[in-house]
matplotlib code that plots the C-alpha trace (Angstrom):
import matplotlib.pyplot as plt

x = [-3.1, -2.1, -3.9, -2.1, 1.4, 0.5, -0.5, 2.5, 4.8, 3.1, 3.4, 7.2, 7.8, 6.1, 7.5, 11.4, 10.4, 9.4, 12.4, 14.8, 13.4, 10.6, 11.1, 7.7, 7.1, 5.0, 3.6, 1.9, -1.5, -1.3, -3.3, -1.7, -4.0, -1.9, -3.5, -2.7, -4.5, -6.6, -5.4, -5.3, -2.6, -2.2, 1.2, 1.1, 4.1, 4.8, 4.8, 2.4, -0.9, -3.3, -7.1, -9.0, -9.5, -11.3, -13.5, -11.2, -13.6, -13.2, -9.6, -10.1, -12.0, -9.6, -8.7, -5.7, -4.2, -4.3, -0.9, -1.1, 2.6, 5.4, 8.0, 8.2, 7.5, 11.2, 12.3, 9.6, 10.8, 14.4, 13.5, 11.1, 14.2, 16.6, 18.1, 18.7, 21.4, 18.7, 17.6, 15.3, 12.5, 9.0]
y = [8.4, 11.4, 10.0, 6.6, 8.3, 10.5, 7.3, 5.3, 8.4, 8.9, 5.1, 5.0, 8.2, 7.0, 3.7, 5.4, 7.7, 5.0, 2.8, 5.6, 7.4, 5.1, 3.3, 2.4, -1.2, -1.7, -5.5, -6.6, -5.8, -2.8, 0.5, 3.8, 6.9, 10.3, 12.9, 15.9, 14.0, 11.6, 8.7, 5.3, 2.9, -0.9, -2.6, -5.7, -8.4, -6.4, -3.1, -0.1, 0.0, 2.9, 1.7, 4.9, 8.1, 8.7, 11.7, 14.2, 14.7, 10.8, 11.4, 12.2, 9.0, 6.5, 3.3, 3.4, 0.4, 2.6, 4.3, 8.1, 8.6, 6.2, 8.2, 8.4, 12.0, 12.7, 11.4, 13.5, 16.5, 16.1, 15.4, 18.7, 20.7, 19.6, 22.4, 22.1, 24.2, 26.6, 27.2, 25.5, 23.3, 25.0]
z = [-13.6, -11.5, -8.5, -8.7, -9.0, -6.0, -3.8, -5.0, -4.0, -0.6, 0.1, -0.8, 1.3, 4.1, 3.9, 3.4, 6.2, 8.9, 7.8, 8.7, 11.5, 12.9, 16.0, 16.7, 15.9, 13.1, 12.3, 9.2, 8.9, 11.3, 10.2, 10.0, 9.6, 8.3, 10.4, 7.9, 5.0, 6.8, 4.4, 5.7, 5.0, 5.8, 6.4, 4.1, 4.0, 0.7, 2.1, 2.8, 0.9, 0.5, 1.2, 1.9, 3.4, 6.9, 7.7, 9.4, 12.2, 13.1, 13.7, 17.2, 17.9, 16.4, 18.4, 20.4, 18.4, 15.1, 14.5, 13.8, 13.9, 13.0, 15.3, 19.1, 20.6, 21.1, 17.8, 16.0, 17.7, 16.8, 13.2, 13.3, 14.3, 12.0, 9.8, 6.2, 4.3, 3.2, 6.6, 9.2, 8.2, 8.4]

ax = plt.figure().add_subplot(projection="3d")
ax.plot(x, y, z, "-o")
ax.set_aspect("equal")
plt.show()
């Protein structure tokens, strides 16, 4: 039960994050691999769906058509440097 809630929260966060900050064009049935967790998601017409976890060692060998970021490089740097009211994001 906790695992399902975690994955649902991760998908919602991913979809929300990409909707607000992600200028990368993502089409239905595109694949996204989250590098820190190695979780694999597929973009379906209904939204993002968690499908599996890959071996972290294979992250360096992913095909070029698989997304590992939903932000363009400049956009990711800008978001990483945003300061909150309680100090910089770490």
